[in-house]
N, C-alpha and C positions, 0 to 999 in steps of 0.2 A: 504493500500500500504506500502511495506517495503522500508524504506529509508536507504541508506548506509551512514554511518558517515565517513567523510573524515577529517583526522587530518591535519591541516595546521601549518607549522613550521614558527614561526616569525623570520624575518631576525635578529631581536635584540637578538635572542637566539643563533645565530651562532657566532663562533669565526672568527677573521679576516682571518685565514688560510682556514677555511671552505668556507667563502664567495669567496675568491680568487679561490678556487678549483671549486666551482659552476660556476664562471665566465669562468674559463678555459674550463669546460665541454660544456658551451653554445657556445663557438666560435671555439672549436677544430674540425678539419675536421675528418670525420668518413668514413672509407671504409668497405664495407661488401663483402667478397669473398666466393665463394663456390669452394672447392677443391675436385675433384673427382678422386678416385683411382680405379683400377680394383678390382671388388668385391672379387675375389679370394685372393687378397693381404691383405684384412682386414676381413678374413672369421671367425675369432674367437676373443673373447674379449681381449686376450693378444695382438694381432696384432693391434686392434683398439686403445688400450691404448698406445702402442709404437708410433703409428703415431700421436696420439693426443699430446703426450709429445714432440715429435720432432717439430710439427707445432707450439706449444706454445712457445718453445724456439726460433725457427727461427723467428717467428713473433714479438718477443720482439725487434728485430732490425728495425722493420717497424713502430711500434707504441705501444700503450698499448693494448695487445691482449686478446680476449676471444675466445675460441675454443669449438665448440659443434659438436658432431657426430649426423648426421641426418639419418643415415642408408643407406644401399645399396651403401656403399663406398664413401658417400658424407659427407664432413666436412664443417661446416660454420666457417669462421674466421672473426671476427669483430675487426677492428683496430681503436682505439680511438687516435686521434692526429696523424693520418697517415702522415708520413714525407718522403716517398719515392715515386718515380714514379710507375705507374702501371706495367711498364715493369720490373723494379727492383723487385717489390713485387712478381710478377708472377713467376720470376725465383727462388727467395728464397723459395717460397711456394711449388714448384713442382720439383726442381732438386733432383735427387736420392741421390747425395752427397756421392758417392763411392770414398773415398779419400785414396790415397796411396802416400808415398814418397819412391821412388825406387832408388837404387844405379846405378851410371853410371860408367862403367869401364874406367880407364885411357885411353884416346884417343878414347873412344867409343862414340856412339850416344845415346842421351837420348831416353828412351822407356818406355811406360806405359803398355806394354804387360805383361800378367800374368807371363811370363817366366823371366822378369827382376827381380833381387833380391829386395825384399821388406824390407825396414828399419822399417817402422811402417805404420799403416793404421787404419781402423775403430775400435773404442773402445779405441784408444790410446791417445785421446785428452781430457784433462780436461778443457782447456779454449782456445779460439781463439779470437783474437781482432786485430783491425787496430791500428798501431802505426807509428811513423815517426823516421827515423834514424838521425844521426848528420847532414846529407846533406839535411834534410827535404824531403827525398824520402819515399814513402809509403812502409811499411813492414808489413808482417803478423807475429804477435807474437803468439807463441804456448807454452802452458804449457802441457807437456806430463805426462802420468802416470809414476809411478816409474819404472816399467819393461821396458816400451818403452824408457824412458830416459836413462836407463843403456845400452840398445842395441845401441842407437844412439851415446852415448858417446864413446863406444868401436869403432864404425865405424868411427866417425869423427876424433878420435885421430889418426887413421891409414891412413886416406884418405884426409888430409888437401890439398887443391888445386884442388881437384876433384869435379865434378858436381854431383848433385842429381836431379832427375826429380820429380817435384811436380805434381801429377796427380789427376784430378777430372773427374770421369766417363770415365776413360781410355783415357783422353786427357791431354797433358801437359799444365799447366797454368803458370808455371815458371820453369826455369832451373838454380837455383843459384849455386854458387861455395862455398864449405866449406872453411871458412876463418880461423877457429880455432876449437879446441875441444869444443863440446857442449854437454849438457845433457838434463835435463827435460825442461829447459828454452831456447828457441831459437827464432831467428828472421829470416824470409825468405824474401829476396828482389827479385828484377827483375820484378816487376809488373808495368803496364803502368799507373795506376791511383789509387787514394784512393778508388774510387767507386768499382773497381775490387776487392780490398782487403776486403772492407766492405761487399760485397756480399759473398765472399768466407768465411769470418769469420762467418757470420750469418748462412751459410749452415753447416759449420763444428761444430759450437756450438750446433746445433740441432741434429747432427748425421744423419745417412743415413735413407732413406725412400724407399718404394717400387717404382720401375720405372713405367712410364706410367701415371703419374698424370697430370690432366688438371685443370687449375684455371680460374675462370671467375669472373670479377668484377661486382657484382650485384648492388651496390649502392655506391655513394661517388665519389668525384673527387680527382685528385692528389694534 
């Protein structure tokens, strides 16, 4: 009979940091999700890689993620140390994330229609995060690419006091007023809660994904 040899690691051989990390793993909540996309949206390796990259980035706001493609449009997302509700996680993992900031004419109404002038959109964001302003109100901090920053600087310089429409999937999520000239670094206010900004930042940080995704929590509690 063939016997498998199993190496056992003595606790005495571990550093204090390693011991703490093992203890963390033992008590950390774990969630396992399956995220299903339309098969035609991930029909080639390049599309699979793009979705995998977006999911990994977005899931970083939910826990310590691992993403695997299981085939037929299905991705498995494991979250170690899951720290958000299932509702929050499902939204982050499935939202298409089509993001635009559109100009609003003086005296006009905010619009997310494609006909409204776009100031910047997909591919224009290098970093998105939740911050708080001097009044302790939640704001979305964005760092734009160089080209997007230059375009927004030109617009903001000429349109101080006017509104812009912050649009996600063709719906306005905020309609802030331009207070001063801004460039690559800007903060957007007008949100109702930190959770709203945290969710939006996670989606924007991961970039857009194909529409029609469905997420199911397979294992783990909130």
